[in-house]
Each structure stands twice: as structure tokens, then as C-alpha cells.
C-alpha positions in Angstrom: -12.2 -64.5 121.6 -9.7 -64.6 124.2 -8.2 -61.9 122.5 -11.4 -59.9 122.3 -11.9 -60.4 126.3 -8.5 -59.7 127.1 -8.5 -56.1 125.6 -12.0 -55.7 126.9 -10.5 -56.0 130.5 -7.4 -53.5 129.5 -10.2 -50.9 128.9 -12.2 -51.8 131.7 -9.4 -51.5 134.1 -8.3 -48.2 132.0 -11.9 -46.6 132.2 -12.0 -47.6 136.0 -8.3 -45.7 136.8 -9.8 -42.7 134.6 -12.9 -42.4 136.5 -11.3 -42.6 139.7 -9.0 -40.1 138.9 -12.1 -37.5 137.8 -13.6 -38.2 141.3 -10.8 -37.5 143.3 -10.0 -34.3 141.0 -13.7 -33.2 141.8 -13.2 -34.3 145.2 -10.1 -32.3 145.7 -11.9 -29.1 143.6 -15.3 -29.2 145.4 -14.7 -30.1 149.0 -14.9 -27.5 151.9 -11.9 -25.8 153.1 -11.7 -25.6 156.9 -13.2 -22.1 156.8 -16.2 -23.1 154.8 -17.0 -25.5 157.3 -16.7 -23.3 160.2 -19.2 -21.3 158.3 -21.4 -24.8 158.0 -20.8 -25.4 161.4 -22.0 -21.6 162.6 -25.3 -21.9 160.4 -26.1 -24.9 161.8 -25.7 -23.5 165.6 -27.8 -20.3 164.4 -30.2 -22.4 162.8 -30.5 -24.8 166.4 -30.9 -21.4 168.1 -34.0 -20.4 165.5 -35.6 -24.0 166.2 -34.8 -24.6 170.2 -34.2 -20.9 171.3 -34.1 -21.3 175.3 -32.9 -18.3 176.4 -33.7 -14.4 175.9 -30.5 -13.3 175.0 -28.9 -13.0 171.6 -25.5 -13.0 169.7 -24.4 -11.4 167.1 -26.1 -12.6 164.0 -28.5 -14.9 166.0 -32.0 -15.3 164.2 -35.1 -14.1 165.5 -37.6 -16.9 167.0 -39.8 -16.7 169.5 -38.7 -18.1 173.0 -39.5 -22.3 173.2 -41.8 -23.2 176.0 -40.5 -26.4 177.9 -39.3 -28.8 175.2 -40.7 -32.8 175.4 -38.6 -35.2 176.0 -38.2 -36.2 172.1 -37.6 -32.7 171.4 -34.8 -32.9 174.1 -33.3 -35.7 172.3 -33.4 -34.3 169.2 -32.2 -31.1 170.1 -28.9 -32.7 171.9 -28.4 -35.3 168.7 -27.9 -32.3 166.3 -25.6 -30.4 168.7 -23.4 -33.7 168.8 -23.5 -33.9 165.2 -22.7 -29.9 164.8 -19.5 -30.6 167.4 -18.3 -33.0 165.6 -18.4 -30.8 162.4 -16.4 -28.4 164.4 -13.8 -31.0 166.1 -13.2 -31.8 162.4 -12.8 -28.2 161.1 -10.4 -27.5 164.0 -8.2 -30.8 163.4 -7.9 -29.5 159.7 -7.5 -25.6 160.7 -6.0 -25.7 164.2 -8.2 -24.0 167.2 -9.0 -20.3 166.3 -11.0 -17.6 167.7 -13.5 -18.3 165.8 -13.7 -21.8 166.2 -13.4 -21.4 170.3 -16.3 -19.0 169.8 -18.2 -21.4 168.2 -17.7 -23.9 170.7 -19.0 -21.7 173.4 -22.2 -20.9 171.6 -22.7 -25.1 171.0 -22.2 -25.5 174.9 -24.6 -22.2 175.6 -27.4 -24.0 173.8 -26.3 -27.4 175.7 -26.8 -25.6 179.0 -23.0 -26.2 179.7 -22.2 -22.2 180.8 -19.3 -23.0 183.0 -17.9 -24.8 179.9 -18.8 -21.6 177.5 -17.8 -18.9 180.4 -14.2 -20.6 179.9 -13.8 -21.0 175.9 -14.9 -17.2 175.9 -12.6 -16.2 177.9 -9.8 -18.4 176.3 -10.9 -16.8 173.1 -10.5 -13.4 174.4 -6.8 -14.0 175.4 -6.9 -14.0 171.9 -9.2 -11.2 171.2 -9.3 -8.9 173.7 -10.8 -6.1 171.7 -13.7 -8.4 169.8 -17.0 -7.1 170.8 -18.7 -10.1 169.9 -16.9 -12.6 172.0 -17.3 -9.7 174.9 -21.1 -10.5 174.6 -21.5 -13.6 174.7 -19.3 -14.1 178.0 -21.6 -11.6 178.9 -24.9 -14.1 178.0 -22.6 -17.4 179.7 -22.7 -15.5 182.8 -25.9 -13.9 183.0 -26.9 -17.9 182.2 -24.9 -18.9 185.1 -26.6 -16.5 187.3 -30.0 -17.5 186.7 -29.2 -20.6 187.1 -27.5 -20.7 190.4 -29.3 -17.6 191.7 -26.0 -15.7 192.2 -26.2 -12.1 191.8 -22.2 -11.6 191.1 -22.5 -13.7 188.3 -24.8 -10.6 186.9 -22.0 -8.2 187.7 -19.9 -9.9 185.6 -22.3 -10.3 182.8 -23.0 -6.5 182.9 -19.1 -5.8 183.1 -18.7 -8.1 179.9 -21.7 -6.7 178.1 -21.0 -3.0 178.8 -17.3 -3.2 177.2 -19.1 -4.9 174.0 -21.1 -2.1 173.6 -18.8 0.6 174.5 -16.5 -1.5 171.6 -19.6 -1.2 169.1 -22.9 0.1 169.3 -24.8 -3.4 167.9 -28.7 -3.5 168.8 -27.7 -7.5 170.0 -25.3 -6.1 172.8 -28.1 -3.0 173.4 -30.8 -5.8 173.6 -29.2 -8.0 176.1 -27.9 -4.9 178.3 -31.7 -4.2 178.8 -32.6 -7.7 179.6 -29.8 -7.1 182.6 -31.5 -4.3 183.4 -34.5 -5.5 183.7 -33.3 -8.3 185.7 -31.7 -6.4 188.4 -34.3 -4.4 188.3 -33.2 -0.9 187.0 -36.4 -0.1 184.7 -35.1 3.5 183.8 -32.1 2.4 182.4 -33.7 -0.6 180.7 -36.1 1.6 179.0 -33.5 3.8 178.1 -31.4 0.6 176.4 -34.4 -1.0 174.8 -35.2 2.9 172.9 -31.7 3.4 171.8 -31.2 -0.4 170.5 -34.7 0.0 168.6 -33.4 3.3 166.8 -30.6 0.8 165.5 -32.4 -2.8 165.0 -33.5 -3.6 161.6 -34.7 -6.9 162.4 -38.8 -7.2 162.0 -39.1 -9.9 165.0 -36.7 -8.5 166.9 -38.1 -5.3 166.7 -41.3 -6.2 167.7 -40.0 -8.6 170.6 -38.0 -5.1 171.9 -41.3 -3.1 171.5 -42.9 -5.9 174.1 -40.3 -5.5 176.3 -40.5 -2.0 176.5 -44.2 -1.7 176.8 -44.3 -4.2 179.5 -41.4 -2.3 181.3 -43.5 1.4 180.6 -46.7 -0.1 182.2 -45.0 -1.2 185.3 -43.5 2.1 185.5 -46.6 3.7 185.1 -47.9 1.6 187.8 -45.1 2.5 190.3 -45.7 5.9 189.6 -48.7 6.1 190.6 -48.5 3.8 194.0 -45.4 6.5 194.7 -48.1 9.6 194.2 -50.9 7.2 196.6 -47.9 6.9 199.2 -47.3 10.6 199.6 -50.3 12.4 199.0 -51.8 12.5 202.4 -50.5 10.6 205.6 -54.2 9.1 205.5 -53.5 7.7 201.8 -50.3 6.3 202.9 -52.1 4.3 205.7 -55.0 3.1 203.0 -51.9 1.7 200.5 -48.8 1.0 202.4 -47.6 -2.6 203.4 -44.7 -3.6 205.5 -42.7 -4.8 202.8 -43.4 -2.2 199.9 -40.4 -1.4 198.3 -41.1 2.0 197.8 -41.4 3.1 201.1 -38.1 4.8 201.6 -39.6 7.1 198.7 -42.4 8.2 201.5 -39.8 9.6 204.1 -39.2 12.9 202.6 -42.9 13.6 202.5 -42.9 12.2 205.9 -40.1 14.3 207.5 -41.5 17.6 205.8 -45.1 17.1 206.3 -46.3 14.8 208.8 -43.7 15.0 211.4 -44.4 18.5 212.4 -47.7 17.5 213.0 -47.3 14.0 214.6 -48.5 15.1 218.0 -51.7 16.7 216.9 -52.7 14.8 214.0 -53.7 10.8 214.6 -53.3 10.1 210.7 -50.0 11.3 211.0 -48.7 9.9 213.7 -50.0 6.5 212.7 -48.3 6.6 209.4 -45.3 7.6 210.9 -45.2 4.7 213.2 -46.4 2.5 210.1 -43.3 4.2 208.5 -40.6 3.9 210.8 -41.3 0.4 211.9 -41.1 -0.6 207.9 -37.6 1.3 208.3 -36.4 -0.7 211.4 -37.7 -3.9 209.7 -36.1 -3.2 205.7 -33.1 -1.3 206.7 -32.5 -2.2 210.2 -32.8 1.8 210.3 -34.5 3.4 213.6 -34.1 6.6 213.6 -37.6 7.4 213.2 -38.7 5.2 215.6 -36.2 7.2 218.0 -37.4 10.3 216.8 -41.0 8.8 217.3 -40.4 8.6 221.3 -39.0 11.7 222.2 -41.8 13.9 223.8 -43.5 16.1 222.2 -43.4 19.9 222.9 -44.5 22.5 221.1 -40.8 24.0 220.6 -39.7 20.8 219.3 -43.0 21.0 216.5 -42.4 24.7 215.7 -38.4 23.7 215.0 -39.9 20.8 212.9 -41.8 23.0 210.9 -39.2 25.0 210.0 -36.7 22.5 208.6 
């Protein structure tokens, strides 16, 4: 009996060694390489973007998702926990592979998603030093600058953002770059350029979701342009129409100047509405641009010779 138990123990030890060897071999065969780990991290980041999309901008390969409203406290905590897990996975991959352009870019994305825009910009600049013609890095650097500008209400960062995004578009006419540039032109605002960008982006976009969002943005801009054009027509139709529709802070007042000089000023001495419209415009120009040339001109005594000369301008 003792001999049998002894043989059984030997066989159990042998079997345990064989199983351990097999599991070790399988782990070696099926373990993820560092590059596979980075791919898994990128997938996690995109999934986080899809689930918690917190800003309008998009990077290359970002999945479509509608903008989220303010997150609940529980959602914020969950989102931060998942980002910490993803960051840990990225750290392990970098430990095996070493920092690379791809890993630094993914780190920047995690920082964008967590609201750490300053460090994101630093990491994108670091990656661009190693890959200066990578259009995706330029685009994401532009996103970082744009989010800084929104947070700090600092116009200079929008200029940096536009510079980086335009460089990305110069290197690659990808729909993501045109999408983000259109958003920036809307922010400036330069609605005409934004409309051009949206239209060009739509000609290249293949995603149904991103297409819908761009079409919505384009429709809003076109409506705003139509309203603005009607307002300009109201301001320039006549002196009476100008007085009925103008306000002192009206951004379109400067567009009235040519009409005022050509048609209202020569009749200022003989037409009450023309005189009143010119005085309103002069006050608005003085307030908005500290420009008082029209005020000074209206102070000059009128004479038949002056009126005749103005009609000849």
C-alpha cells in the first residue's frame, strides 16, 4: 500500500509539472504583444469617447456619438475610474515597449478626455518632435489648443489651434480635420468659411452619424447667414429702414458705411431721415471703432457746393 501511494505521489507531482509547463507555454503563445496592448488601449479610449463624449471635436477614427449633457456625479466617477484603468494598461504597454509616438498620442487622448488639456498639449508637442509630418498628431494638438481656449476664454489658443489643424488638413484632406476646422471657423466666427468646410467635409465623410451632425451644423449656419443677409438688406434699403432696424451695438453697421456715403450723405442737409440715420451711424462708429470721421463731417456747415460735390463722389 505504501509503495502504491508513493508511486501515486510521484505521478501527481509529474502531472502538476506537465500542467504548469502547458499553462506557461499557452501563456507565452497567447499573451498580447505590447503593440496589441496599445491597440486594446486605443479601443478603450474610443469606447470612452463614444460613451462620454464631452467635446465636439473628433480625432481620426473616433466613433460617432451625440454630445452628452452634464454628467451625473456617479457617471463622472465611473468615467474617471475607467480612464485610470486605461491609463494603467497604457503604462504597462509602455513599460514593455518603451514610449513611442503612438503611446504618447494615446496618453494625450486620455488627458483630453479627463480634461487635462495642458498636459495633453505637452504630450502632443513631444510626439510631433518625433513625427513632424503626422497629420493626426497635428489635428489632436489643435483639439488640445481649442479646448484650452474654451476653458480659459483665451483667443490666442484658438489661433494656435487653427494653425495646427490647417497643417493637418494640408498634410491629409481627412474628414476629421475638415470637421474640426469647420467648428473653429464657427467659433471665430467666420460663417462663410465654416460653410465651405462643412460642405467639403460632407463630400468626403462616410459615417452616417458624423454626416448627420455636420448637416445639422451646416443647416444652422445657413439659417444664420440668411438672417444676417436679410438684416443687412434692412439696414441698407433706405435711411428710414436703417433707423427702424439698427441698434447701437449692431455688428453689421460697418457694412452700411458705403451706402451712407453714396446715398445718404449728399442729402443730409435736405432730408431729415437721412440726417438722423447718419448721426446714428456716426455715433455707432465712434463707440465701436473710436472712429469719428463721420461725426466730424456732419459737424461741417452744409452748403450747395458741398452737397453737389458729395453727389459726384
